[in-house]
N, C-alpha and C positions, 0 to 999 in steps of 0.2 A: 717663164718663171722657174722652169725646172732647174736651170743652171744655178739659180740663187740657192735653192734648197740643198744643192750638193756641195756648197762651199761653207767654210767656217764663217759663221755670221759675224764674228768679232773682227774679221779681216776688212770689213766694209767701213772705211773712215773717210771723213772730209773735214776741211777747215773753212769756216765762214766768219764774216763780220756781223755786227749787231743788226745790219740791215738785210741779212740773209744772203749776201753776195758770197758765192763760193770762191775761195782763194786757192785751194789745194785739195788733193784727195788721192786715193789710190785706184788701181785699175778695177778693183771690185766695185768701187763707187761708180765709175764710168760705165761699167756693164749694167749696173742697176738702173741708171738714168738714161741708158741707151744713147750716150754721147761720146765724142772723142776728145773733148777738151773741157776745161772747167769754167768757161765763160758763160755763166748762167747764175740766176737767182734761185735759191732753194725752193722758193714759193712755186716754181715751175712744176715740182712734183708733189706739192702738199695740197690738201684741201684748203679752201679759202679761210675757213675758220681756224684750222691748225696753223696756217701761215701767220695769221694775226696773233694767235696765242703764243706761238714760238718767238715771234719778234718781241712781244711783251716779256716773255720768259727770259730772253737774253738781256734786254734792257734792265731788268731787275735781278740779274744773276747775283747771288749771295757769294762774294769772294771768300767768305769765311769757310764755306764748304768747298772742298777740292773738286768734287764731282756732284752733279745733280742729274736726275733723269727726267725725260719728257716723253710722253706717249703721243704718237702721231699716226696718221694714216697717209701713206704715200700711194701714188697712182701711176706706176710705170706699166702700161698706160691704160687707165680705166679698169685694170685689174687690181682692185684695192688691197693693200697689204698693211696690216697693223704692225707697228714696230716700236721699240724703245730706243730713244736717243740718249746715250750717256754723254753728258757735256762737261768738259773742263775748260777753264779759261787760260789762255796763253797770251799774256799782254793785252792788246786790244782785240784779239781774235779768239775764237772758240773752236776747240777741236771736238768733233762729234764722232762717237763710235756707235754703230748700230749693233746693239747687244742681242736682240731677239727679234725674229720676224714670225708672223703667223697670218694666214689668210683671213680676210674679213669674212663675215658670215655669208655675204652675198656670193663671193668668189668660192668659198668652201662648198656651199650647196651646189653651185654649178659644177665645180671640179669633182665633187663626190658622185653626182649623177653620171657625169661623163666618164669617170674612172670605173664606175660600176658597169656602165655599158661596155666599156673596153674589157673589163674583167670577164664579162659574159661572153664577149666575142672570142676570148682566148680559150674557151671551154669546148674546142672542137666543133664550133658551129659550122654548118654547111653554108650555102650561098646566101641565106636570108635570115633575118630576125625581126621581131616587132616589139614595140614598147607601148605601154598604156600609162598615161599620167593622171587618170582620174576623169578626164574629159574626152579624150580622143585616142585612137590607135594610130601608130605610125609604123609602117612597114619599110624596111631598109634592106639594101644588100650589103654583104660584108666586105666586098672588094674595095669599094670607094665610099661606102656609107651614104650613097644617094638615096633620097627618100622616093619611094615608089608610090606609096599611098598614105594619105592621112584622112581621117574621118571618124565618125562615131560608130557605135556598135553594129547596127544593122547594115550600114554601107560596108563596113570592114568585113562582116560575116559573109556578105555576098561576094566581095572582091576576092577574099582568100579562098572561098569555096571554088570559084572559077579558076583562079590561078593555080591552085594545087590539086585540082580535079578531085575534090573530096567526095567520096561515095556516100551520097545521102540515102541510099537504099540499104545500107549496112547499119543495122540497129545499134550495135555497139559503138561504131564510129560516130553516129549521130549523138548518142548519149554522152560519149566522151567530149565531143566538140562542144555541145551545149554546156556541159559541166565546166569545161575549161573557161568559156567566156563568162559564166557566172562567177567562178572563182576569181578570175582576173578583176572583174568589176568590184569584187569585195576584197581585193588585195590579198587573196590567199595564194601563197606561192610555194616554191619547192615541190611542185607537182609534175608528174610525168604522164604524157598523153600519147597513145599509139593510135594513129588514124589510117584508114584504108583508102587508097585512091581508086578511081574508076578502072584503072588497068591492073588492079589487084597488087600494086606495089604499096609498100608501107612507108610512111614517114612519121617522124616523132617530133613532139614539141615539149620542152620543159621550161619552167618558169623560175625567175629569181626576183625577189623584191629588194629594193634598195630604198632607204629612207634618210632624209635630213630633217631638220626641225621644221622646215617650211614645205617640203615636197616629198611625195612618195611615188615611186615608179616601179612598174613591172617590166622586166626585160625577158623576152621569150625567145628561145632558140628553136629554129626550124631545121631538123636534120632529115634529109631525104636518103633513106637507106636503100641499098641495092638488093638486099636479101629480103626474104619474106618473114623473118623472125624479128621481133622487136629487140633493140639493144637494151642492155641493163641501164638503169638510171644512176650511173655512177656519180654524176654531178650532184644531184639533189641528195643523194645518200651521204655525200662527203661534206656537205655545207651546213653551217649553223643557221637555223631558221631566222633568227633575229638579226644577226649582223652581216650575214653573207660571207663571213670568213669560214675557213675550214673548221670542222667540228673536232673534238678531242681525238677520236679514233683516227681520222684522216691525217691531221697534222703530226700526230705521234708516229704513225706508220711512215710518213715521209721523212721525218727527222731520223728515225732509226735506219731507214734505208740510206740516207745521205751520209750519216756518220759511221754506222757500223759496217755497212756493205760497201758503199762507194768511197769511204774514207776521204770525203771532200772537206777541205778546210772551211770552217764557218764559225759563226757566233750564235749562241743560244741565248735568247732574252726571255725571261719570265716577267710579265707585267701584271701588276695588281692595282686595281682602283682604290685610292685611299678614301676612307670614310663613306664607302658606297652604302653600307647599311643605314647610316645616319641620313644619307640622301633619300633613300627609299622611304624611311620613317617620316621624314619632314615634307617631302614633296610628292610622294606616292610612287607606285610601281610603274605607271605610265611614263613619268619623267625619268625614272630609273632606266627604263628601256631605251629612252632617247639618249641617255647618257652613254649606255653601252654601244649604241649605234654610232654616236659621235666618237667614242674611243676607237672603235673599229675603223672609222673613216680616217682618223688622224694617223693611225698605224698604217693603213693602206697607202695614204698619201706620202708618208715618209719613207716607206720601204719600196715604193714602186720601182720595179726593175732590179731590186737588190735582194729580194728574198720573199718568203712566204709567211703567212700568219694564220693562227687559228685561236678559237676560244675554247679553253680547256676546263672552264668552271664558270660559276655565276658571274664573277667580275675578274676573272684571271684569264690572261692571254699568253700564248706561246708564239715567239717569233724566231724563225730560222733565217739568219742574215748571211748573205754570201760575201761578207766582209770580215776581215780579221785585224786590220790596222786600227789602233786605238782612236786616232783622229777621225777615221771614217765612222767608226761605231758611235763616237760622241756626236758627230753631226746628225746622225739619224735619231739617236735617243733624245737629243736636245729638241729636235723638231717635234717628236712625239710628245715630249713633256710639256713644252710651251703650247703646242696646238690644243692639247686636252685642257690645260688650265685656262687658257684664254677663251676658248670657244664655249666651254660650259658656263663659266662665270659671266660671259657676255649675255647669255640667255636668261640666267637666273643668278643675279649678283649675290644673293644670299647663300648660294651653294658654294661649297669649297672642295668639290671633288677634283682630285688631282691623281697622279699615278706615281708608283714606285717601281723600279726595274732592277733586277739582278741579272748580271751578264757574265757568261763564261765562254771561253774560246776553244775550239777544237782544231788541231790536236794539242795545243799549248797546255791546256789545263786538265785534260782527261783523255782516256784512250777509248771511251765508248759513250753512247748516248746516256745510259743510266747514270754514270758517274758525272757527266757534264751537267745533267739536269739537277742532280743533288747540289753541285757547286753553285749553279745559278740560283737555286732556291735559297741557299744559305746567304748568297749575296743580296737577294731580295729582302731577307730578314734584316740584314744590316742596314739596307736602305730605309726600311720601316723604322728601325731603331734610331737612325740618324735624323729623323724628323719628317720622313715622307717627302713626296714631290721631288724625288731625286733618283739618280741611277748609280749603281755601284758596278764598275768593271772589275772583276775579281783580280786581285793581285796577292799571291800567297804570302809575300813578305809583310803585307799590311793586314790582310783580312783573316789569315789563319790564326793570328793572335787573338783577334776579336771573337772568332768562332770558338776557340779554346776557352776564353774568358766567359762567353755565354754558356758554354757547357758546364763550366765550373759553377756558375750561378744556378743553372738548372739542377745540378747535383746538390747544391746547398738548399735549394727550395724543396727538393724531394726529401731530404733528410730533416727538414725543419730548422736547420741552422740559420738560413737566411731570415726567416720570420722572427726567430729569437733575437738575432742581432738587431734587426729593424725595430722591434718593440723596445728593446733595451735602450737604444739610441733615442727613440721618440720619448720615452719616459724621462730620460736625462734632460732633454730639451724642455719638456713640459714642466718638470720640476724647477728648472732654472727660470722659466717663463713666469712661474707663480711668485718668484722672489724678486725679479727685477723692478726697479722703480724709475719713474720718469726723470728724477733729478740725479740719476747715476748713469750717465751715458756710457761709461766704460763697460758696465755690466750688460748693457743693451747691445753694444758692439760685439762683445764676447758671445752673447746669445745668437746674434745674426751670423757670426762667423761659423758657429757650430751648426746652425741650420743650413748654411750654404754648403758646408762640407758633407752634411748628411744627404742633402738633395743632389749633391755632385753637380752644382751649377757654377756659373762663372761670376755672377755678381748679384747683390741685393741692394736696391736703392729705395729709400723712403723719403717721400715729399710731404710737406705740411700743406695746409689749406691754400696757401698762396703759391704752391708748387715750387717752393724753395727746398733744396736738399737739407735734411736733418741728419740722415745717416746714410752711409754708403760703405760697403765692404765687398772685397772681391779681388779679382786679378788686376783691376785698375780702379782708380778713384775719379774717373771722368764722368761728369753729368751729361749724358747724351740727350735727355729729354727736356730739360728745364725751359730753354727758350721756346721750344716747339709747343710745350704744354701751355705756356702763357699766351702764345699768339694764335693758337688754333682752337676755336670754339667747338669744333666738331670732333675733338680728340676722343671723346667717350662714346661716340655713336656706335662703335663696334662692340661695346661692352654688353653683356647679357643682362637680363633682368635681376640676376643675383649679384650683380656688382663686380663682375670680373671678366677679363678678356684673355683667352688662352689660344695660342697658335703655335703648333709644333714645327712649322716651316714658314718663315716670314716671306719666302719667295711668292707664296700664294697672294700676298697683298699687292703684288705688282698689277694684278687685274682687278683689284677692288679699291685700293686707296694708294695712289701713286706717291703722295708725300710721305705717308707712313712707311711705305716700302723703302723710299730713299733714306729715311731716318734710321731704320734698322740696318739697311745695307751698308751705309757709310760707317756705322758703329760695329759692323761685323757680327750682329746679333742674329742667330738663326732660329731660336725658339724663345717664346716669352710667356709669362703669366703675370698679368697686372691686376691688382686688387684695389678697388676704390671703396673706402669707408666714408659714410656720410653722417652728418649730425641729424638731430631730430627735425630740422627744417629742410632736410633733403639737400643740403649744400655739401660740397666736397670737404672732407675733414682730414683725410690721410690717403695717400696713394703709395702702395708697396709694389715694387716691380722686381720680378725674378727673371734673370736673363741667362740664356745659354749661348756661348759663342760658337762660331764655326771652327772645326767641323762639329756640327751639333748632333744631338740625339733628341728623342722625344721625351717629354714629361710623361712619366707613367701615371696612371690613374691614382695610385696610392700616394704618389708624391704630390699631386695636385690637391688631393683631399687634405693632406697634412699641412701643406703650405697655406691653404685657405683657413684652416683651423688656427695656426699660429698668427696669421695676419689679422684675423678677427680679434684674437686676444691682445695683440699689440695695439690695435686701434682703441681698445678700452684703456690701455695703459698710457699711451703717448698723447 
């Protein structure tokens, strides 16, 4: 599977008929299915239920839509991979592009534990290491990973005492040995133990904890030192206790050395979890910790062999990538982004934790670490502004203008000018709102256009109780929701109890509501605010939709509040 992750996923394409027979494809597809020709049925790599659903999907393909998406699980082979098929019709055949791939939960857990074991092995382990999975201990050698012993605590204690000739007459050694086993049983990690052997040689053990949503594992290094003085616990001192990534001090020092001293070309990525505070508030800090561990595992999986990563704040991570070509960076960041989005929502569908990334390249964008970090940080800010769940690779010809504009806004905010202008425009809209009448559509359209310009959005659409358009203003006059609204009984299931649905990046919906994701994607809508007004019998009366097109930005809180206020007043008038 490693070769798949290193390729541009959009290069994987194939052509099939409605019976799922493959007619054509590219080399990437052949590599994916482990075949040398196209003489097969796609059900060969699909789960049985997905094969049946995909056949039904093709038989009922809506030719009015140029492209549609289908979420499937493929199994090359028995390593399950979640993916999105983007399908377009070509005569009697269908062209399928695999847009995104992510490991299934089962495979991710397995890969995470194995990668953590491997990470531990790379930390200058000597000949042996052992693991504890909550039930048993497993002792292995590092040369070929052969299992030497497996068993429970007392048997393991006896075995390792004899094998490493632990001096049970040395009080400090006995105390540390027993403390180590107790800590491991309680999954307390990042500890360092110095033990004395019967020949007065010293050996050391240090522990690392790795967690997935379903498994927790302790990996312990056994280092047999030749001297009689214990070595420093550089490993545990450099690691973040929760995620196993480097801590802020360690990753910063490594970055400074790589950039300022070694002058090695690289890319610096600052990653921030979107809406992490809301996640903690809604689902608790235990789930929040699981989210951080998942983010770390997705980063580790995506950068394996290509760089290093560390946790530099609560929900902020720093990645040093040994790649500077834009396509290579995009491959890595795409895998991180989709991995985080899909794996978190698969466990808790109600959560919408995603990530934003800002990226700067050395020496292209800066001459030292400090300047590079500032540029990556500004790029992260732009990614947040664009609607989150995305990455920005810094390009001065594009992003310097945005940074300058943001600085100008900050200056206007500091001086009070921004608020004065905002209040003046809001008062103008509210004054007009108090004068418009239902039987004067021209005045309502003028009001909506003024509101659209004030909110700096692409389009406002208003539907009546039958979901027919009654007003539409904006960059185009196309009704993108009408038919979908009338045919989908579950359209409003994502609305909150206050009667509106807001999403600053519609990509998030890919792992929550596939049809809704298709709707917005085909219309190029990146951010939305939809407000539903009801009558006294709780029946839909009016639906007002505020849309932002790509490249999008976030709806600011102040904008949402004002849009909701105007929407409520309009529902009383129309």
